[in-house]
C-alpha positions as CSV (number, residue, x, y, z in Angstrom):
1,M,-8.7,-2.1,-15.1
2,S,-5.6,-3.3,-16.8
3,P,-2.7,-4.6,-14.7
4,I,-0.4,-1.9,-16.0
5,R,-2.9,0.8,-14.9
6,L,-3.5,-0.9,-11.6
7,F,0.2,-1.0,-10.6
8,C,1.6,2.1,-12.4
9,D,-1.1,4.8,-12.3
10,L,-1.9,6.9,-9.3
11,D,-5.3,8.1,-10.7
12,G,-8.5,6.2,-10.4
13,R,-10.4,4.1,-7.9
14,I,-10.3,0.5,-6.9
15,G,-12.4,-1.5,-4.5
16,L,-11.4,-3.8,-1.7
17,R,-11.0,-6.9,-3.9
18,A,-8.7,-5.2,-6.4
19,F,-6.7,-3.7,-3.6
20,W,-6.1,-7.0,-1.8
21,L,-5.5,-8.9,-5.0
22,G,-3.0,-6.3,-6.2
23,S,-1.3,-6.2,-2.8
24,A,-1.0,-10.0,-2.8
25,V,0.5,-10.1,-6.3
26,V,3.2,-7.6,-5.3
27,A,3.9,-9.4,-2.0
28,L,4.0,-12.8,-3.6
29,T,6.3,-11.6,-6.4
30,L,8.7,-10.1,-3.8
31,F,8.6,-13.3,-1.8
32,A,9.3,-15.4,-4.9
33,L,12.2,-13.2,-5.8
34,Q,13.7,-13.5,-2.3
35,R,13.6,-17.3,-2.6
36,I,14.7,-17.7,-6.2
37,L,17.4,-15.1,-6.7
38,P,19.8,-16.3,-4.1
39,Q,19.8,-19.7,-5.9
40,L,20.5,-18.2,-9.3
41,M,23.1,-15.5,-8.5
42,V,26.2,-14.8,-6.6
43,P,25.1,-13.6,-3.0
44,Q,26.3,-10.0,-3.5
45,T,24.5,-9.7,-6.8
46,A,21.4,-11.3,-5.4
47,R,21.3,-8.8,-2.5
48,T,21.7,-5.9,-4.9
49,V,18.9,-7.1,-7.2
50,L,16.7,-7.8,-4.2
51,A,17.3,-4.3,-2.9
52,F,16.3,-2.9,-6.3
53,A,13.2,-5.1,-6.4
54,N,12.1,-4.0,-2.9
55,A,12.6,-0.3,-3.8
56,F,10.8,-0.9,-7.1
57,A,7.8,-2.6,-5.3
58,L,7.1,0.6,-3.4
59,F,5.6,2.2,-6.5
60,P,3.0,-0.5,-7.2
61,W,2.0,-0.5,-3.5
62,A,1.8,3.3,-3.5
63,A,-0.3,3.2,-6.7
64,L,-2.7,0.7,-5.1
65,A,-2.9,2.7,-1.8
66,A,-3.5,6.0,-3.8
67,K,-6.4,4.5,-5.8
68,R,-7.9,2.9,-2.7
69,A,-7.6,6.2,-0.7
70,T,-9.4,8.0,-3.5
71,D,-12.1,5.3,-3.5
72,R,-12.5,5.9,0.3
73,G,-13.2,9.6,-0.4
74,G,-9.7,10.9,0.5
75,S,-6.7,12.2,-1.4
76,S,-4.4,9.9,-3.3
77,L,-1.6,11.6,-1.5
78,F,-2.9,10.0,1.7
79,G,-2.3,6.5,0.3
80,V,1.2,7.4,-0.9
81,L,2.1,9.0,2.5
82,L,0.8,5.9,4.3
83,V,3.2,3.7,2.2
84,C,6.0,6.1,2.9
85,A,5.3,6.1,6.7
86,I,5.3,2.3,6.7
87,V,8.5,1.8,4.7
88,L,10.8,4.7,5.3
89,P,11.3,4.4,9.1
90,E,13.1,1.1,8.5
91,Y,15.6,2.9,6.3
92,L,15.9,5.9,8.5
93,R,16.7,3.7,11.5
94,F,20.4,3.5,10.6
95,Y,20.8,7.2,10.5
96,M,19.1,8.0,13.8
97,P,20.4,7.7,17.3
98,F,19.5,4.5,19.2
99,G,16.9,6.3,21.3
100,W,14.8,7.2,18.2
101,R,14.5,3.6,17.0
102,P,11.4,2.7,19.1
103,S,9.7,5.9,17.9
104,L,10.4,5.0,14.3
105,E,9.0,1.5,14.8
106,A,5.9,3.0,16.4
107,I,5.3,5.3,13.4
108,S,5.6,2.4,11.1
109,T,3.3,0.3,13.2
110,I,0.7,3.0,13.5
111,A,0.8,3.6,9.7
112,W,0.3,-0.2,9.2
113,V,-2.8,-0.2,11.4
114,V,-4.3,2.9,9.8
115,A,-3.6,1.5,6.3
116,F,-5.1,-1.9,7.2
117,I,-8.2,-0.4,8.7
118,D,-8.8,2.5,6.4
119,L,-7.7,1.0,3.1
120,G,-8.1,-2.7,3.7
121,L,-11.3,-3.0,5.6
122,M,-13.5,0.1,5.2
123,P,-16.1,0.1,2.4
124,S,-15.9,2.5,-0.6
125,A,-17.1,6.1,0.0
126,R,-19.4,5.8,-3.1
127,D,-21.1,2.8,-1.4
128,E,-21.8,4.9,1.7
129,R,-23.1,7.8,-0.5
130,A,-25.3,5.4,-2.5
131,E,-26.7,4.0,0.8
132,A,-27.3,7.5,2.1
133,L,-29.2,8.5,-1.1
134,V,-31.3,5.3,-1.0
135,A,-32.1,6.0,2.7
136,A,-32.9,9.7,1.9
137,E,-35.2,8.6,-1.0
138,A,-36.9,6.0,1.2
139,G,-37.4,8.6,4.0
140,S,-39.0,11.1,1.7
141,R,-41.6,8.7,0.4
């Protein structure tokens, strides 16, 4: 799969290796921008560019999660919603009363755990189906 399709397309399937490599590329790119831009620009401009880069990085992560969720046998919308549940509570925190902040952090943490386990650790659904077919064929002999 081409890098453009990997990071910009919500359709398709990817395995664990492509999911982790793609996630690492997005994370390392953001990390590099956070370290380099303040050295190259005026602080206010660097903060603005970093805010745009962080917002722009949501789409590649959502695309990766959508493809991985489809590979796991679910809907691509599940992957996109997981990314939203991880990221959006941080931005909603400023608009909510102080008492809601722990709840928002819990939502984000739970979404991280679900995404890590379901998208990052579990095997592909097609692998499970193939194993079931092989087991059924071996049982019928």
